[in-house]
N, C-alpha and C positions, 0 to 999 in steps of 0.2 A: 781231414784224414788224421788218424791217431798215430802217434809215434809207437814203434814196435820195440825199441831197445832202451831209449832214454826214459828215466823215471823222474821223480821229483828233483833229484840232484845228481845228474849224470847217468852213466851206465854202471850198473853194479850187479854183482852176483858171486857165486862160488868160483874160486880160482880153478881153472882148467875144466870149467863146466861148459855148457852150450854157448855162452856168450863171452864170459871173461876168460879168454884163452889167447895164445900167441897169434894164431891165424886171424881171429876176428878183430883183435885190438889193432893189428897192423892195417887191416882194411878200414877200420873205423877212422884212424888218424889220417890215412891217405884220403878218405872221403872228406874229412874236415878241411884239408888243404885244398882240395878241389872246390868245395863249397866256398871257401874264403876267396879263391881266385875269381869266382864268378859272382861274388856278392858286392855290395856297396860299402864294405867295411874298411876302406882305405887302401886296398891293394887290388881293386877290381880289374879283372882281365889282364893282369900283368904277368909277364913271363919270368920275372925275377925270382931267384931262390928266396923263399920266405924264411924268416928267422923265428923259430919256435922254442920256447923255454919249457923244459920238462923237469918237474919235481915229483917226489914220491914220499910216502910215509915209511914206516919201519917194517912193514910186512915182508916176510921171506920171499914172497912171490913178486915183490916190487922190482927187483933187479931183472928178473926174467921178462917182466912186462915192459920195463924200460927199453930193453933191447928190441922188443916187438914194436914199441912206439917209434924208436929210432929207425927201424927198418921201413915202417910205413911212411915216415916223413921223408926219408932219403929217396925212396922209390917215387914219391909224389913231387920231388923237386924242392924239398924244404931242408933247411939246416937245423939240426937239433942242438940245443945248448943245455947241457945237464946241470941242474941245480942241486942234485943229490937229495938227501933227506931234508925236507923243508916244509913248514906249515903251509896249508893251502892259501891263506891270506897273503903270505909272503910271496908266493908265486904270482898271485894277482897283482901285488904291488910292483913286482919286478917287471911284469909285462907292461904295466902303465909307464913306469919311469924309464925303462930302457927303450921303449918304442917298438918292442917285439910285435910280430904279427899275430901270434897265438900263444896261449899257455896251455899245457897239458899237465894235469895232476893225477898221479896213479895212487888211488886211495879208495877205501871203502868206508871212510869217516869213522862212525861209531860202531860199525859192524865188527863181528869177530874176525880173528886173524885168517880164518879159512876163506874169507871173502876178499875181493878186491874190485877195483873199478876205475873208471876214467871220468874226470871232470875237465871241462874246457873253459878257458877264459879267452874272449875275443879281444880285438884291439882296444886299448884303454883299460884292460884288466877287468872287463865286465863279463858276467856270466851270460851265456847264450839264451836267447828266447826260445819258446816252443817252436816257432816257425823256423828258426835257425837249425834246431836239432832235427826237425822233420826233413829239412833240406839236406842235411848231412846224411841221414839215413837213405835218402833217395840217390845219393852219390856212391853208395856202397858198391864196390866192385868185386871181382873174383879174387880168390886166394892168391897170395904172392909167393913166388919162388924165393928161397933163402938167398941172401946176398951178403957179401962182405961189407961190413960197415966201416966208415972212416973213424979215426980216433975221436974220443969224446972231446967236445968243446965245453969247458966249464965256465962258471960265473962267480962273481963276488956277491951274489944276491943275499946270502946268509949274513955276511958282515953288514951289508947295506941295510937290511931289515933290522938287525939288532941296533944299529946306530940310530935309525929313525925312531924306533920304539923308545929308546932311552931318552930321546929328546922330548917325549910327551909330558914328562914331569920335570920340575927343576932338579938340577944335579944334587944328589945325595938327600933328596927330600924324604926318603924312606929309612933314613938312619934311625935305629931304635925300634923299627917294626920287625916283628917276627911273622913270617908268612908261610903257611903250609901250601905247597904247590904240587899238584898231582898232574903229571904230564902224560898219563895213560899209556906209558911205554910207547909213545908215539912220536909224531913229527916235531913236537915242541920241546923235546928233551934237551936240545942244544941251543935253544933260543930264549924261551921265557925265563928260565932260571938265571941266565946270563944278564938279561935286562934288569931283573929285580935286584940282583946283587950289585950291578953297576949303579943302581939308584940308592944303594946303602942298606937294603933289607937283608935280614938274616933269613935264609930260605931253608925250610924243612922239606926235603924232597920225598915224594911218593911216585911210584910208577915211572922211575927214571932209569930202568935197566932193560931196555928193549933187546930181545933176542930173536926177533923175527916172527915169533909165534905167540907172544904174550900181550900184544897191543889190545887195549880195552878189556883185558882179562881180569875182571873183578876190580878194576881201577878206572879212573877217569870220570867224566861227567855223567856217565850212565850208572856209576856205582859210588855215590858220594858218602856212604856211611863211614868208610875208613878215613875220609877227609875230615868229617865232623868229629870223629873220635880223636884224631890226631890234633886237631885244633884245641880241643878241650884238654888233652893230655899235656900239651906243650905250652899252653897259655898264649897261643898266637893271637894276633890282632885280627886276622881273617884267613880263610882258606880259598884257594883257587883250583878249579879242576877243568882241564881241557878234554876234548875228545881226541880220537886218534890222529886227526889231521889238523887240529888246532883252530877250527873256525867256530867252535862253540865255547861257551864259558858258563860254569856254574860256580857260585860263590858260597861260602860258609861264614856266618858271623862269629864273633868271639864267644858267643854262648852255645855254639854248635848247631845253630839253625841254618838249614840249607836254603839258599835263594835261587829261584829259577829265573828264566829269561824275563818273565813278566815283571818280577820285582826289580831286576837290574834296569830294565827299560823305564820303569816308573820312577826309580830314584834319579836316573839321568834326566828324564823329561821334566819332572817337577823342579829339580834344581835349575835347569835351563829356563823354565818358565819364570821362576822367581828372579832370574837374572835378565829376563827379557831377551834370551838368546836362543829361543826355539823358533826357527822360521815357520811362519804361518801358524804358530802356536799348535803345531800338529805333530803327532807321532803316528807312524805307520806300523801296524801289527797285523797278524793273521786272524782268521776266524777261530783259531785254536786258543787265542789268548783270553784270559779271564775278563768278565764284564767289570770287575773291580778296577781295571786299568782305566776304562772310560770314566768311571766315577771319580777316580783320584785326579785325573787331569782336569776334569770339569770344575773341580773345586778351585783350581788355579787359572781358570779361563782357557784351558786347552781342550783339544779334541783329538780323536783318533780316526784314522782311515784303516779299514780292514781289507785284506787281500786273501786269496787262496793260500793254502799251506805250502810253504816253500820260500826260502829266503830270496830266491831270484825274483819271485813275484813282488816281494816287499821292495826289493831294489828297483824294479821297474816302476812301481808306484812312486817311490821316492824321487826318481829321476824325472818322472812326468810332472810332479807337483812342486819340486824344489825343496822337499823336506830333507833334513839332514840326519834324522835319527829314526831308526826303525828296527824291527827284528821279530823274533819268534820266542814263544815260551820255552822252547827246547834249548835256548841259549845262543842262538845265532843273533848277534847284536851288530848292526851296521851303523857305524859312525862315519857318515859320508864326508865329514870335514877332514878325516884322516885316511879312510880306507874305502875301496870300491866294493868290498864284500864283507861278510861276517868275519870278525877277527876276535878270538877269545882273549888274547893278550890286550888288545886295544880296549875291549870292554872292561877288563879288570882294572887297567890303568885309569880309565875314565871314572870308574867308581871311586878309586883311591884319590883321585883329584877332588871329588866331591867331599870325601872324608877329610882331606887336608884343608879344604876351603871352609868347611862348616865346623870342624873340630868335633864332629859327632861320630860315635861308634856305628858300625854297620847295623847293629841290632836296633839302633834308634832310627837310622835312615830308612830302614825297610818298613817302618810303621806308616809310611805315606800310602801304602797299598793295603786295603782291606779286601781280601778276595771273597767273591761269592762262593758258597759251597759248590764243589765240583767233583764229579766222578768221571773216570775214563776207563775204557776197556778195549782190548784188542782181541778179536776173534780170528784165528787162522782158518781160512776158507779154501775149499777145493777149487773154486772158480770165482772170479770177480764178475759176477752177473751184474748187468746194468740195474741200478737200484730202482729204476722206474718199472722194472719187471718183477719187483718183489712186493706184492700187494700188501701182505701183512705188515712188513716193515714200513712201507710208505704210509699206510693208514695210521700206524702207531706214532710215527713222527709228526704227522699233521695234528693228531689228537693232543699230543704233548705240547706242541707249540701253541695250540689254542688255550690249553689249560695254564701254561706258564705265562703267556703274554709277555709283558715287559719285565716280569720278575725273574726271567731266566731264559735259557735257550737250549736247543738240541743240535748237535752236529754229528752227522753220520757220513763217513767217507772211507774210501779205500786208501791204504798206504800206497805211496808212490814207489816204494822200494821193496815191499814184501807182499805176499799173498795174505793180507790181513784186512779185516773190516774194523775200522776204528770208531768207537762210540764215545760221545762226550755229552754230559748233561750238567747244566748249572741251574741253580734255583735258590729259593729263599731259605731252605732248611735241608739238613742232612736226610731227614726222613723222606721228604718229597723227592729228592734226587735219587735216593736208593730205590724208591718205588718205580720211578721213571726208568732207571737203568735196568731194573728187572724186567720191565715190560719191553724195552728195546731188545734186550738179550733174547727173550722168548720169541719175539717177532723175527729176529735175525735167524735164529735156529729153525724157525718154521719155513723160511724162504730159501735158506742157503745150506749147503753141506759144510758144517763146521767141524774141523778136524780136531 
């Protein structure tokens, strides 16, 4: 059975739309409490009042939805602890270290300010599985009457997170470093700059004035051009960009070159392989990652495991195999020795740790990855038809796979959060992948209504 509301990363949509609204969010979190009571996640069939941590990003709709979350929790017999504006990975960490029963993050990640959503973390700070999310949907009840809420219970999670992050590098190890930091007018605005300055860095801040409506608006990991320009203008050692909720990281080297998640993961994995500190000599990535990652690790005796797109699938594979490093090309980097989910600040600090250890500039470190030529496209569609019922597209995919063989690959999938068909082609030359993409695009438009 398919999930109706959950996508690749939680429930997400336009605020006050058919899903992300006060009434539905209250029902959703109440259903999550009911699911947790009946599950085997540590509080099975207990009647105790569960303790749930609630964090949010800087969207104007966040405060309204936080009250909706608190209402749903209170009605379902759970106590809400407000963490305020806090990065998603900090909420995950707080759930794990405080022993809370559940974590709720009100965020739409890298989406525009008009959107919002809900992410859950189960006991131990781990993201929920597909089966967990389906079970929650099956517990959805009727709309709730408005109730008077108890006073907010707050937490020291922000200070705890800042303290833990500061300890990842030796004290004042970044003295003399100038770093451009883009916090996307989002949840990391009061955490990442504090950590970097505590370590001695001079921080040039971008996207650091949230007003509730400007999160991700031309800044952050989705828009790294201003980061690159500022690094060059200021002579910074590197640039760091987060997304709105802080679980992604994009870097910029001192020459203005932007590094995506594949490059960050390869730098970390190759360094760990050289130090014999990569468990199983294995990195977990998704089908979206470039084939060059496989080749780079192979040179040093390493290998990759691939999962479906979505950082929680990466995390599930890491837990199943004992691997401690994984992530996505989008910039979700999971360092399991530090965090239970993707954390943009952890990823940046880990790369800086490699820079400190090797004495190499980021522009040199990134040379460990030679990417296969790649093209991607996103087609907005009227309906997400099953791809098996798209004959032209299916035939084109099979033909291209046969032609490319081991020299490349084709990936066609629907977005988990938008009505989009995503196309990816990798191959030995730009001309070949451009031709392949043109054929895929034509086939998709033959079978689907493209808006």
